[in-house]
MIVO-500335 format. One record per residue: x, y, z of N, C-alpha, C, O in turn. Coordinates in steps of 0.001 Angstrom, whole numbers, m for minus. Example, Ala and Ser with C-alpha at 12.3 -4.5 7.8 and 13.67 -1.06 7.14 Angstrom:
SITE     n.X     n.Y     n.Z    ca.X    ca.Y    ca.Z     c.X     c.Y     c.Z     o.X     o.Y     o.Z
SITE   13190   m5690    7800   12300   m4500    7800   13200   m3300    7800   14236   m3319    8465
SITE   12850   m2250    7080   13670   m1060    7140   12900      30    7870   13409    1138    8039
***
This chain:
SITE     n.X     n.Y     n.Z    ca.X    ca.Y    ca.Z     c.X     c.Y     c.Z     o.X     o.Y     o.Z
SITE   31864   18890     554   33460   18475    m389   33573   17566     541   33257   17639    1728
SITE   34338   16144    m432   34984   15241     384   36780   15600     277   37628   16044    m498
SITE   36606   15038    1678   38295   15443    1782   39270   14026    2779   38934   13145    3571
SITE   40327   14402    2274   40635   13199    3311   42115   14247    4880   43122   13793    5423
SITE   41539   15423    4981   42168   16048    6115   41875   15677    6873   40784   15111    6933
SITE   42834   15808    8062   42700   15759    9621   42712   14143    9922   42560   13317    9022
SITE   42915   13789   11332   42498   12307   11879   41340   12269   12569   40916   12890   13544
SITE   40679   10963   11498   39925   10334   12480   39753    8637   11665   40534    8040   10925
SITE   38578    8307   12122   38303    6643   11788   37908    6768   10527   37173    7679   10146
SITE   38641    5322    9354   38401    5255    8498   36978    4023    8146   36544    3273    9020
SITE   36658    4043    7286   35846    2788    7012   34685    3258    5927   34331    4418    5716
SITE   34077    1795    5157   32603    2287    3753   31782    2436    4754   31779    1911    5867
SITE   31082    3200    4263   29791    3566    4700   28294    3101    3779   28375    3280    2564
SITE   27612    2803    4057   26747    2370    3363   25528    3303    2520   24811    3175    1528
SITE   25748    4124    3398   24587    5312    2891   25071    6661    3401   25082    6849    4617
SITE   25541    7775    2422   25859    9204    3152   24597    9812    2456   24007    9145    1606
SITE   24099   11278    2857   23369   12125    2068   22334   12373    2682   22451   12224    3898
SITE   20712   12905    2102   20315   13869    2981   18742   13218    3148   18469   12355    2313
SITE   17961   13463    3885   16493   12877    4093   15664   14052    4202   16027   15218    4354
SITE   14166   13448    4077   13402   14709    4062   13487   15996    3344   13107   17088    3766
SITE   14240   15632    1778   14049   16675    1482   13050   17316     241   13331   17071    m933
SITE   11664   18298     657   10677   18826     224   10479   18923   m1292   10889   19988   m1754
SITE   10051   18234   m2009   10103   18661   m3756    8989   18184   m4063    8633   17156   m3486
SITE    8119   18803   m5065    7299   18352   m5786    7684   17362   m7282    8503   17625   m8162
SITE    6616   15984   m7143    6584   15424   m8346    5661   15237   m9092    4497   15352   m8711
SITE    6020   14884  m10407    4990   14763  m11768    4784   13239  m11630    5680   12493  m11235
SITE    3444   12787  m12009    3261   11727  m12028    2573   11582  m13427    2086   12590  m13940
SITE    2514   10410  m14048    2160   10192  m15319    1308    8999  m15937     916    8640  m17047
SITE    1236    8589  m14637     703    6979  m15073   m1007    7219  m14674   m1751    6251  m14519
SITE   m1392    8371  m14564   m2871    8137  m13863   m3319    9576  m14384   m2544   10454  m14007
SITE   m4367   10020  m15149   m4959   11450  m15326   m5712   11720  m13877   m5724   12937  m13692
SITE   m6086   11302  m13230   m6854   11236  m12032   m5994   11340  m11050   m6456   11218   m9916
SITE   m4793   11546  m11177   m4313   11395   m9706   m3597   12935   m9284   m3131   13398  m10325
SITE   m3404   13686   m8358   m2984   14560   m7724   m1524   14885   m7438   m1139   14622   m6299
SITE    m832   15306   m8116     647   15704   m7626     943   16359   m6152     479   17419   m5732
SITE    1439   15859   m5774    1856   16315   m4083    2622   16298   m3812    3077   15176   m4033
SITE    3712   17266   m3086    5050   17261   m2860    5435   16356   m2057    4602   16205   m1164
SITE    6211   15764   m1973    6731   14420   m1846    8097   14894    m607    8566   16033    m618
SITE    8514   13961     253    9520   13855    1128   10445   12722     415   10100   11565     175
SITE   11825   13385     104   12756   12320    m609   13988   12329      30   14493   13288     614
SITE   14475   11153    m116   15554   10325     109   16546   10474    m722   16299    9899   m1782
SITE   18143   11289    m702   19199   10792   m1687   20066   10461   m1308   20466   11346    m552
SITE   20862    9512   m1322   22351    9131    m788   23003    8474   m2124   22564    8126   m3220
SITE   24432    8479   m1402   25212    7510   m2144   26184    6991    m904   26266    7682     111
SITE   26979    5642   m1036   27536    4647    m550   29049    5333    m323   29377    6090   m1237
SITE   29819    5207     542   31241    5731     398   32019    4597     457   32247    4036    1529
SITE   32428    4224    m553   33670    3042    m963   34680    3226    m914   35363    2202    m951
SITE   35404    4483    m812   36493    5181    m275   36528    5365    1212   35867    6260    1740
SITE   37379    4436    1994   37066    4412    3093   37703    5430    4096   37595    5385    5322
SITE   38416    6399    3325   38948    7493    4071   38272    8727    3821   38519    9753    4456
SITE   37485    8654    2977   36508    9767    2208   35752   10227    3475   35512    9421    4373
SITE   35295   11809    3564   34112   12104    4472   33561   13352    3479   34003   13529    2343
SITE   32683   14055    4006   31978   14827    3603   31836   15101    2191   32576   15744    1447
SITE   30396   14298    1880   29964   14333     241   29247   15457    m165   28771   16278     620
SITE   29129   15526   m1854   28620   16738   m2086   27095   17076   m2077   26509   17355   m3123
SITE   26594   17050   m1105   25282   17248    m603   24794   17850   m1312   24016   17186   m1997
SITE   24839   19221   m1635   24693   20662   m2616   24434   19813   m4106   23418   20002   m4775
SITE   25567   18810   m4522   25131   18303   m6263   23924   17280   m5661   22800   17679   m5965
SITE   23940   16482   m5150   22690   15747   m4917   21359   16577   m4766   20398   16090   m5362
SITE   21142   17714   m4091   20405   18434   m4150   19783   18526   m5350   18801   17942   m5808
SITE   20625   19479   m5855   20737   20262   m7218   20185   19218   m8250   19365   19589   m9090
SITE   20664   17784   m8197   20757   16788   m8898   19333   16651   m9361   18906   16848  m10499
SITE   18371   16116   m7808   17156   16174   m7600   16326   17092   m7755   15253   16747   m8250
SITE   16485   18370   m7444   15977   19614   m8193   15474   19259   m9124   14344   18970   m9516
SITE   17132   19334   m9712   16716   19430  m11841   15437   18660  m12747   14527   19057  m13475
SITE   16074   16942  m12109   15204   15993  m12866   13553   15405  m12398   12601   14913  m13004
SITE   13834   15748  m11094   12340   15708  m10380   11148   16630  m10872    9942   16441  m11033
SITE   12071   17796  m11057   10459   19145  m11578   10503   18851  m12541    9361   18518  m12860
SITE   11320   18706  m13534   11937   18557  m15153   10362   17489  m15488    9285   17815  m15986
SITE   10860   16152  m14958   10043   14959  m16070    9410   14486  m14673    9503   14889  m13513
SITE    8564   13201  m15467    7701   12584  m14333    8640   11659  m13942    9616   11184  m14523
SITE    8053   11449  m12588    8854   10218  m11835    8814    8686  m12879    7744    8343  m13382
SITE    9679    8134  m13031    9291    6882  m13900   10663    6024  m13415   11510    6433  m12622
SITE   10652    4955  m13984   11963    3968  m13620   13470    4715  m14331   14534    4914  m13744
SITE   13083    5062  m15937   13876    6094  m16763   14485    7073  m16181   15671    7337  m16380
SITE   13644    7770  m15322   13968    9393  m14759   14619    8797  m13246   15538    9363  m12653
SITE   14262    8138  m12997   14882    7559  m11528   16130    7042  m11397   16799    7290  m10394
SITE   16708    6055  m12661   17751    5336  m12983   18972    6813  m13964   20200    6808  m13882
SITE   18397    7548  m14526   18796    8985  m14907   19862    9295  m13720   21091    9232  m13754
SITE   18876    9697  m12523   18982   10383  m11536   19847   10102  m10833   20597   10957  m10363
SITE   20016    8153  m10454   21093    7485  m10129   22692    7985  m10510   23764    8242   m9963
SITE   22183    7941  m11564   23618    7982  m12417   24526    9360  m12783   25602    9557  m13347
SITE   23743    9998  m12302   24260   11558  m12084   24580   12270  m10636   25024   13375  m10327
SITE   24002   10737   m9650   24322   11113   m8020   26044   10477   m8386   27009   11178   m8081
SITE   26227    9175   m9022   27575    8627   m9072   28505    9198  m10282   29676    8822  m10326
SITE   28187    9773  m10907   29086   10584  m11874   29520   11889  m11016   30696   12207  m11188
SITE   28806   12670  m10154   28887   13623   m9454   30077   12930   m8287   30844   13619   m7615
SITE   30025   11922   m8266   30718   11301   m6835   31889   10676   m7319   32751   10477   m6462
SITE   32169   10275   m8603   33506    9666   m9275   34882    9697   m8191   35449   10642   m7643
SITE   35162    8024   m8155   36248    7500   m6868   35510    7870   m5826   36294    8123   m4911
SITE   34371    8039   m5475   33668    7781   m3934   33407    7003   m4007   34004    6054   m3500
SITE   32155    6890   m4806   30874    6148   m4963   30467    5292   m6118   30617    5635   m7291
SITE   29768    3781   m5596   29111    3050   m6757   27710    2759   m6475   26923    2285   m7294
SITE   27438    3079   m5232   26066    2534   m5334   25280    3701   m4827   25849    4143   m3829
SITE   23993    4505   m5171   23126    5405   m5233   21924    5036   m5103   21559    3983   m5625
SITE   20867    5998   m4220   19558    5548   m3494   18972    6524   m3942   19472    7493   m4512
SITE   17934    6329   m3720   16380    7954   m4182   15296    6977   m3928   15024    5854   m4352
SITE   14659    7998   m2888   13731    7093   m2273   12699    8304   m1587   12792    8707    m427
SITE   11523    8855   m2784   10485    9625   m2454    8802    8851   m1988    8032    8066   m2542
SITE    8823    9486    m883    7472    9183    m335    6139   10156    m720    6421   11318   m1012
SITE    5041    9862    m737    4043   11395    m826    2806   10369   m1114    2896    9331   m1770
SITE    1595   10895    m466     407   10304    m761    m323   10661   m2090    m545   11809   m2475
SITE    m650    9560   m2706   m1270    9653   m4201   m2586    9504   m3825   m3101    8544   m3251
SITE   m3303   10969   m4355   m4706   11017   m4398   m5851   10360   m5366   m5810   10825   m6505
SITE   m6583    9648   m5207   m7038    9176   m6450   m8440    9497   m6049   m8990    9462   m4948
SITE   m9085    9980   m7829  m10526   10241   m7020  m11477    8793   m7451  m11302    8418   m8610
SITE  m12409    8010   m6643  m12654    6686   m6686  m14377    6924   m6853  m14931    7633   m6013
SITE  m15057    6403   m7790  m16217    6080   m8253  m16847    5808   m6827  m16091    5567   m5886
SITE  m18404    5847   m6627  m19360    5291   m5440  m19388    4110   m5990  m18854    3810   m7058
SITE  m20158    3237   m5112  m20492    1469   m5134  m21330    1629   m6074  m21096     975   m7091
SITE  m22517    2489   m6075  m23969    2517   m6720  m24251    4100   m6921  m24273    4583   m8053
SITE  m24367    4522   m6294  m24795    6126   m6760  m23641    6584   m7505  m22536    6046   m7577
SITE  m24170    7971   m8212  m23314    8605   m9057  m22305    9673   m9056  m21834   10426   m9908
SITE  m22094    9419   m7459  m20838   10057   m6587  m19371    9558   m6975  m18960    8572   m7588
SITE  m18819   10538   m6426  m17025    9753   m6453  m16443   10564   m5119  m17186   11352   m4535
SITE  m15597   10421   m4838  m14801   10916   m3584  m13105   10804   m3974  m12680   10363   m5042
SITE  m12406   11227   m3033  m11409   11335   m3379  m10677   10322   m1887  m10946   10533    m705
SITE   m9757    9275   m2412   m8863    8464   m1674   m7624    8879   m1830   m7202    9490   m2811
SITE   m6569    8332    m178   m5445    8977    m162   m4926    7220    m195   m5656    6291     152
SITE   m3895    7119    m560   m2800    6181    m671   m1463    6564    m288   m1049    7573    m857
SITE    m489    5873     739     735    6751     873    1440    5569     325    1275    4364     520
SITE    2364    6310    m498    3041    5803   m1630    4763    5778   m1288    5097    6543    m384
SITE    5758    5046   m1871    6973    4805   m1575    7570    4853   m2660    7212    3864   m3299
SITE    8663    5764   m3540    9024    4700   m4837   10793    4750   m4467   11297    5613   m3748
SITE   11230    4107   m4848   12518    3539   m4775   13686    3483   m5436   13444    2363   m5885
SITE   14530    3676   m5792   15468    3217   m7080   16908    3001   m6379   17141    3733   m5417
SITE   17568    2378   m6637   18826    2180   m6348   19467    1419   m7501   19140     449   m8185
SITE   20516    2248   m7444   21671    1851   m8746   23441    1104   m8082   24280    1881   m7627
SITE   23615     116   m8129   24908    m523   m7623   25672   m1312   m8221   25576   m2530   m8366
SITE   26486    m557   m8591   27658    m787   m9916   26989   m1523  m11170   27150   m2724  m11387
SITE   26141    m587  m12053   25540    m514  m13158   23834   m1877  m12983   23247   m2422  m13918
SITE   23659   m1951  m12107   22295   m2622  m11740   21463   m2130  m11173   21527   m2388   m9971
SITE   20384   m1299  m11541   19241    m818  m11226   18011   m1722  m10657   17888   m2908  m10963
SITE   17342   m1203  m10012   16761   m1992   m9072   15494    m821   m8435   15841      19   m7605
SITE   13777    m902   m9017   13327    m263   m8701   11997    m574   m7376   11962   m1804   m7332
SITE   11313    m221   m6697   10801    m506   m5709    9502     122   m6071    9423    1101   m6813
SITE    8217    m632   m5378    7258     505   m5255    6923    m422   m3403    7364   m1419   m2833
SITE    5758     837   m3045    5504     987   m1851    4121    1922   m1494    3993    3144   m1569
SITE    2991     730   m1016    1832    1442   m1420    1067     656      86    1334    m473     498
SITE      92    1621     688    m993     802    1875   m2202    1244     973   m2410    2175     195
SITE   m2889     184    1415   m4154    m113     859   m5445    m153    2010   m5569   m1211    2626
SITE   m6103     614    2219   m7101     374    3243   m8132      58    3209   m8829     883    2618
SITE   m8958   m1273    3770  m10074   m1755    3132  m10507   m2327    4610   m9876   m2100    5643
SITE  m11877   m3224    4496  m12690   m3521    5646  m13005   m4922    5638  m13545   m5364    4624
SITE  m12765   m5680    6576  m12926   m7327    6807  m13483   m7544    8222  m13332   m7170    9385
SITE  m14149   m8291    7522  m15445   m8979    8762  m14921  m10057    9128  m13921  m10381    8488
SITE  m15257  m10753    9964  m14415  m11964   10868  m15406  m12981   10413  m16610  m12873   10649
SITE  m14964  m13801    9870  m15880  m15536    9692  m16202  m16115   10767  m17229  m16755   10992
SITE  m15166  m15859   11580  m15946  m16653   12746  m17235  m15959   13620  m18351  m16412   13873
SITE  m16548  m14570   13994  m17654  m14031   14246  m19545  m13941   13586  m20650  m13875   14124
SITE  m18982  m13995   12064  m20574  m13930   11467  m21233  m15398   11449  m22368  m15712   11088
SITE  m20055  m16311   12009  m21052  m17862   12172  m21443  m17665   13436  m22575  m18142   13505
SITE  m21026  m17077   14826  m21511  m16970   15615  m22784  m15881   15909  m23683  m15961   16746
SITE  m22557  m15013   15066  m23877  m14341   14977  m25063  m15028   13911  m26278  m14965   14100
SITE  m24667  m15417   13234  m26035  m16175   12653  m26392  m17296   13533  m27581  m17592   13419
SITE  m25510  m18263   14668  m26317  m18995   15505  m27266  m18256   16385  m28060  m18931   17040
SITE  m27287  m16862   16493  m27485  m16742   17352  m28924  m15687   17040  m29722  m15228   17858
SITE  m28885  m15558   15818  m30236  m15202   14491  m31174  m16648   14943  m32060  m16658   15798
SITE  m30797  m17610   14274  m31151  m19052   14056  m31888  m19113   15361  m33119  m19127   15340
SITE  m31126  m19157   16675  m31815  m19549   18047  m32883  m18511   18525  m33614  m18910   19431
SITE  m33056  m17440   18132  m34052  m16208   18294  m35043  m16789   17666  m36148  m16877   18201
SITE  m34758  m17340   16257  m35937  m17400   15543  m36787  m18528   15935  m37991  m18591   15688
SITE  m35852  m19742   16786  m36363  m21050   17245  m37213  m20465   18050  m38429  m20642   17977
SITE  m36482  m19508   19123  m37989  m19140   20445  m38790  m18506   19847  m39925  m18712   20276
SITE  m38735  m17709   18918  m40094  m16775   18090  m41069  m17654   17516  m42283  m17579   17706
SITE  m40426  m18554   16748  m41265  m18975   15944  m41225  m20984   16358  m40829  m21801   15526
SITE  m41544  m21232   17262  m41063  m22778   17866  m41519  m23765   16351  m42413  m23756   15505
SITE  m40370  m24499   16648  m40874  m25719   15724  m42356  m26442   15980  m42891  m26724   17052
SITE  m42827  m26640   14619  m43736  m27729   14504  m45215  m26338   14362  m46306  m26649   13884
SITE  m45030  m25463   14673  m46170  m24219   14473  m46017  m23902   13305  m44857  m23878   12895
SITE  m47142  m23544   12351  m47456  m23400   11046  m46570  m21833   10909  m46524  m21107   11902
SITE  m46008  m21482    9826  m45124  m19993    9712  m46006  m18982    8638  m46483  m19205    7525
SITE  m45990  m17861    9439  m46841  m16566    8440  m45898  m16234    7954  m44966  m15987    8719
SITE  m45701  m16087    6645  m45367  m15017    5879  m44719  m14180    6228  m43547  m14215    6605
SITE  m45846  m12818    6085  m45863  m11354    6887  m45171  m11528    8239  m44263  m10727    8459
SITE  m45431  m12400    9147  m44748  m12336   10796  m43342  m12606    9991  m42515  m11705   10131
SITE  m42937  m13755    9141  m41592  m13625    9386  m40652  m12627    8428  m39428  m12495    8389
SITE  m41690  m11996    7693  m40999  m10879    7078  m40914   m9682    8276  m39896   m8993    8217
SITE  m41398   m9521    8820  m41701   m8253    9809  m40750   m8421   10932  m40260   m7478   11554
SITE  m40436  m10098   11229  m39212  m10537   12139  m37509  m10329   11944  m36502  m10150   12629
SITE  m37945  m10491   10463  m36741  m10456    9541  m36149   m8855    9660  m34951   m8579    9724
SITE  m37188   m7938    9673  m36820   m6519    9398  m36772   m5931   10961  m36922   m4714   11072
SITE  m36567   m6742   12212  m36677   m6220   13444  m35807   m6746   14179  m35384   m7841   13810
SITE  m35100   m5981   15810  m34120   m5980   15887  m33619   m7493   16434  m32469   m7845   16698
SITE  m34798   m8228   16509  m34865   m9748   16754  m34084  m10097   15517  m33117  m10855   15599
SITE  m34509   m9515   14246  m33788  m10388   13368  m32514  m10408   12662  m32097  m10931   11628
SITE  m31814   m9304   14011  m30643   m8898   13653  m29942   m8737   14972  m29119   m7822   14990
SITE  m30103   m9506   16210  m29596   m9432   17576  m28377   m9801   17736  m27814   m9766   18829
SITE  m27826  m10205   16634  m25954  m10319   16825  m25623  m10101   15596  m26174  m10520   14579
SITE  m24561   m9328   15723  m24217   m8664   14136  m22236   m9087   14311  m21712   m8918   15412
SITE  m21465   m9561   13217  m20296  m10085   13570  m19407   m8563   13471  m19767   m7505   12954
SITE  m18268   m8867   14092  m17411   m7421   14327  m16419   m7300   12529  m16138   m8342   11936
SITE  m16136   m6266   12095  m15509   m5849   11145  m14513   m4954   11663  m14709   m4625   12833
SITE  m13607   m4523   11167  m12656   m3545   11156  m12197   m3121   10160  m12141   m3770    9115
SITE  m11709   m1733   10334  m11068    m800    9451   m9247   m1831    9211   m8427   m2008   10111
SITE   m9124   m2297    7803   m7687   m3148    7833   m6816   m2198    6591   m7210   m1373    5767
SITE   m5488   m2750    6910   m4362   m2257    5726   m3807   m2994    5340   m3107   m3730    6036
SITE   m3928   m3089    3878   m2479   m4156    3484   m1319   m3093    2917   m1512   m2050    2293
SITE    m249   m3598    3267     910   m3179    3046    1330   m3406    1913     904   m4524    1623
SITE    1964   m2976    1027    2477   m4050    m484    3718   m2784    m842    3729   m1589   m1140
SITE    4869   m4075    m560    6181   m3763   m1238    6373   m4508   m2308    6045   m5692   m2236
SITE    7036   m3907   m3733    7085   m5050   m4862    8244   m4079   m5523    8442   m2879   m5337
SITE    9101   m5247   m6555   10242   m4937   m6890    9687   m5332   m8600    9413   m6397   m9154
SITE    9695   m3620   m9139    9748   m3987  m10680   10092   m5321  m11153   10462   m6228  m10407
SITE    9934   m5431  m12668   10643   m6345  m13465   11289   m4983  m14498   10880   m3847  m14737
SITE   12523   m5807  m14942   13484   m5296  m15993   12262   m4413  m16683   12160   m3191  m16574
SITE   11406   m5224  m17372   11136   m4912  m18846    9819   m3447  m18178    9558   m2507  m18929
SITE    9560   m3486  m17605    8427   m2513  m17052    9157    m810  m17347   10370    m602  m17322
SITE    8459    m103  m17524    8578    1126  m17865    8587    2827  m17281    9358    3787  m17272
SITE    7369    2520  m16879    6305    3367  m15992    6828    2841  m14711    7833    2147  m14555
SITE    5707    3423  m13505    5638    2943  m12516    4316    3109  m11992    3664    4001  m11450
SITE    4088    1373  m12516    2329    1125  m12493    1537    1296  m11074     961     352  m10533
SITE    1583    2685  m10513    1451    2714   m8896    m115    2617   m8489    m491    2251   m7375
SITE   m1124    3062   m9735   m2406    3046   m9934   m2695    1674  m10070   m3281    1077   m9166
SITE   m2177     854  m11594   m2494    m410  m11454   m2162   m1220  m10231   m3177   m1499   m9593
SITE   m1089   m1664   m9734   m1094   m1982   m8200   m1973   m1954   m7265   m2293   m2894   m6538
SITE   m2548    m447   m7255   m3236    m594   m6392   m4832    m949   m6828   m5590   m1332   m5938
SITE   m5264    m833   m8042   m6531   m1618   m8364   m6086   m3003   m8206   m6822   m3739   m7549
SITE   m5028   m3474   m8685   m4849   m5305   m8617   m5176   m5613   m6968   m5764   m6670   m6742
SITE   m4926   m4996   m6145   m5059   m5225   m4478   m6956   m5253   m4168   m7819   m6025   m3754
SITE   m6823   m3949   m4658   m8215   m3475   m3872   m9207   m4562   m4827  m10121   m5079   m4185
SITE   m9119   m4903   m6117  m10061   m6069   m6458   m9683   m7156   m5683  m10677   m7876   m5589
SITE   m8551   m7737   m4956   m8285   m8695   m4479   m8977   m8981   m3341   m9478  m10055   m3007
SITE   m8958   m7579   m2579   m9397   m7345   m1549  m11017   m7529   m1465  m11700   m8000    m556
SITE  m11353   m7044   m2607  m12667   m6560   m2846  m13717   m5715   m1865  m14885   m5539   m2210
SITE  m13139   m5171    m509  m13895   m4657     382  m13023   m3065     492  m12409   m2861    1539
SITE  m13002   m2220    m361  m11630   m1459    m128  m12707    m225     397  m13870    m149       2
SITE  m12024     792    1443  m12689    1567    2381  m13546    2603    1290  m13104    2339     172
SITE  m14374    3445    1210  m14993    4267     293  m14985    5833     708  m14699    6213    1843
SITE  m15282    6556    m194  m14786    8053    m292  m16327    9095      66  m16498    9889     991
SITE  m17142    8760    m901  m18299    9256   m1311  m19359    8396    m847  m19545    7535   m1708
SITE  m20279    8222     315  m20986    7189     396  m22529    7494     564  m22757    7962    1680
SITE  m23685    7358    m252  m24687    7617     m85  m25415    6348     392  m24698    5370     180
SITE  m26601    6019     968  m27363    4847    1297  m27204    3760     757  m26694    2729    1194
SITE  m27894    4124    m751  m27299    2668   m1740  m25958    2405   m1594  m25689    1204   m1557
SITE  m24831    3340   m1480  m23650    2871   m1395  m23086    2094    m170  m22282    1163    m209
SITE  m23649    2645     897  m23572    1809    2201  m23907     525    2128  m23208    m434    2454
SITE  m25103     517    1651  m25947    m928    1372  m24953   m2021    1040  m24556   m2990    1687
SITE  m24551   m1354    m716  m23504   m2083   m1271  m22443   m2352    m487  m21517   m2863   m1118
SITE  m22209   m2163     863  m20566   m2104    1187  m20974   m2912    1915  m20076   m3715    1659
SITE  m21778   m3608    2881  m22835   m4241    3359  m22377   m5329    2775  m21402   m6021    3068
SITE  m23230   m5442    1839  m23357   m6473     782  m22068   m7248     731  m21891   m8420    1063
SITE  m21197   m6379     254  m19542   m6936    m490  m18944   m7291     704  m18021   m8061     439
SITE  m19067   m7015    2394  m18534   m7394    3273  m19097   m8786    3815  m18392   m9710    4221
SITE  m20517   m8773    3747  m20912  m10272    3500  m20344  m11095    2968  m19881  m12074    3552
SITE  m20240  m10855    1580  m20333  m11966     633  m18189  m12045     602  m17558  m12633    m276
SITE  m17671  m11427    1574  m16151  m11554    1519  m15933  m11137    2847  m15672   m9991    3214
SITE  m16080  m12318    3658  m15659  m12411    5116  m14417  m13137    4896  m14233  m14015    4052
SITE  m13316  m12535    6011  m11867  m12436    5737  m11635  m12909    7322  m12410  m12769    8268
SITE  m10471  m13442    7297   m9645  m13926    8391   m8204  m12855    7521   m8000  m12555    6345
SITE   m7650  m12630    8498   m6389  m11662    8177   m5195  m13015    6691   m4544  m12769    5676
SITE   m5549  m14361    7498   m4846  m15332    6710   m5278  m15189    5161   m4618  m15403    4143
SITE   m6732  m14716    5345   m7624  m14839    3893   m6995  m13701    2999   m6527  m13861    1872
SITE   m7078  m12393    3789   m6575  m11209    2841   m4955  m11209    2395   m4567  m10353    1600
SITE   m4152  m12073    2867   m2648  m12344    2758   m2644  m12732    1665   m1996  m12272     725
SITE   m3599  m13909    1665   m3195  m14828     262   m4016  m14810    m955   m3912  m15524   m1952
SITE   m4933  m13778    m678   m5895  m12863   m2018   m4479  m11947   m2137   m3601  m12307   m2922
SITE   m4418  m11495   m1826   m3382  m10388   m2230   m1655  m11207   m2842    m943  m11006   m3826
SITE   m1606  m11731   m2177    m553  m12874   m2454    m823  m13449   m3842      m4  m13790   m4696
SITE   m2286  m13485   m3879   m2142  m14389   m5566   m2099  m13406   m6335   m1139  m13514   m7097
SITE   m2873  m12206   m6548   m3285  m11454   m7221   m1857  m10712   m7709   m1652  m10331   m8861
SITE    m923  m10589   m6603     727   m9699   m7345    1300  m11179   m8071    2037  m10914   m9021
SITE    1199  m12074   m7933    1897  m13497   m8383    1178  m13259   m9744    1965  m13534  m10650
SITE     273  m12951  m10098      22  m13148  m11570     193  m11891  m12184    m135  m11787  m13366
SITE     679  m10858  m11543    1025   m9787  m11801    2440   m9418  m12977    3359   m8958  m12300
SITE    2780   m9485  m14275    4328  m10301  m14687    4927   m8287  m14888    5939   m7926  m15490
SITE    3979   m7421  m14221    5346   m6210  m13991    5679   m6404  m12804    6464   m5579  m12336
SITE    5257   m7435  m11989    6124   m7196  m10569    6740   m8647  m10376    6108   m9699  m10276
SITE    8260   m8446  m10344    9245   m9711   m9593    9183  m10111   m8777    9006  m11329   m8757
SITE    9271   m9473   m7701    9197  m10021   m6170    8357   m9097   m5461    8161   m7966   m5906
SITE    7739   m9586   m4160    6840   m8593   m3590    7146   m9021   m1909    7911   m9955   m1669
SITE    6654   m8452   m1084    6293   m8370     149    5053   m7870     797    4807   m6685    1021
SITE    4280   m8911    1084    2750   m7953    1925    2348   m8105    2978    2280   m9287    3314
SITE    1918   m7131    3946    1923   m7647    5094      45   m6827    5295    m337   m5684    5047
SITE    m656   m7958    5795   m1974   m7781    6176   m2299   m7032    7698   m1432   m7581    8378
SITE   m3225   m5859    8887   m3241   m5927    9360   m4702   m5152    9761   m5047   m3975    9663
SITE   m5304   m6210   10194   m6726   m6521   10796   m6862   m5503   12326   m6455   m6191   13262
SITE   m7225   m4365   12716   m7009   m3342   13216   m8479   m3859   14109   m9559   m3350   13810
SITE   m8398   m4707   15005   m9396   m5136   15087  m10160   m4249   16300   m9674   m3401   17049
SITE  m11608   m4788   16209  m13015   m3896   16746  m13072   m4656   18372  m13293   m4032   19410
SITE  m12773   m6368   18258  m12850   m7344   19267  m11862   m7053   20753  m11959   m6921   21973
SITE  m10695   m7071   19411   m9214   m7097   20514   m8854   m5820   20341   m9101   m4973   19482
SITE   m7820   m5862   21950   m7109   m4661   21865   m5631   m4345   21276   m4813   m3443   21455
SITE   m5705   m5996   20169   m4046   m5850   19862   m4709   m6440   18182   m5756   m7063   18009
SITE   m3650   m5972   17055   m4117   m6331   15706   m3780   m8134   15487   m3058   m8883   16145
SITE   m4633   m8389   14293   m4131   m9763   13599   m3609   m9484   11904   m4145   m9063   10879
SITE   m2201  m10008   12317   m1080   m9857   10609   m1171  m10644   10607   m1500  m11456   11471
SITE    m807  m10734    9234    m551  m12148    8357     953  m11399    6960     931  m10639    5991
SITE    1290  m11657    7192    2282  m11416    6081    2738  m12920    5218    2955  m14017    5731
SITE    2801  m12495    3564    3142  m13224    2542    4332  m12443    1764    4633  m11269    1977
SITE    4993  m13359     765    6580  m12981     138    6503  m14082    m893    6221  m15280    m872
SITE    7048  m12752   m2264    7495  m13918   m2930    9194  m14214   m3316    9685  m14924   m4193
SITE    9940  m13208   m2095   11116  m13560   m2076   11704  m12566   m1060   12437  m13025    m183
SITE   11467  m11329   m1094   11862  m10704    m516   11975  m10572    1292   11072  m10466    2121
SITE   13178  m10617    1431   13308  m11182    3149   12766   m9966    3977   12681   m8788    3629
SITE   12463  m10483    5020   12237   m9138    6101   11197   m8302    5959   10518   m7996    6939
SITE   10905   m7767    4577    9606   m6665    4574    9393   m5637    5417   10303   m4850    5681
SITE    8319   m5538    5873    7750   m4476    7310    8703   m4827    8779    8469   m4222    9826
***
């Protein structure tokens, strides 16, 4: 309970509340999504300089009642934040709720009839400031990246090996060349590839009613074209190798692909993207960032 009793330092506080609240969430934007318990942050500011001891129990009860009763959406977020402020009248004019959880989606294999589960770390944040509501989504998408420079060097090595084994001026035997291509000599060098991560933070347009998490993840994966896989049979692995070969990417290329995809999404008013290629050649990561207007980002 807020109190003015006793000597203490005064001042406005940006946020006061609770973090790491264990809370189950309901999602309604995808039939194949599993609702998984989330970790929630609930907070209000203290606009009254002398106030202390906010009503944390009220925040918790509001979170429990709203998030367990209706699906997480812009509507439910705004309603919940309004209740935060109503319960802290004359103390606060800003309210925040942030929920972080793993979104589990079943994904079809590339060629076989199998499917497997993928885990996408997600954060949903809502802020209500003097009547102005803002919703942000953050997702992480894992994908594979093959280095274009390394691919070029590998091709050069294979060309040189071919010229050594099949000198210029001599007739070529089709069967011999085919056998050579299927041997270790035909792939004497390989480009380096690595698991990579795209972190996207987006501010939703005011016209958006729901939380288009799956739609945003799908858009990012289509732009990158090489998302990591769940269920993988031999034919799926071969298809994945073809996708990597057709989508050679520096981190700059990956960041621009995601940037273009988000720019084309009317549901997104603003965004920041960071891609990290967890290098298999170097002991450090290759990183690129792009934004529409969100400063700082990650």
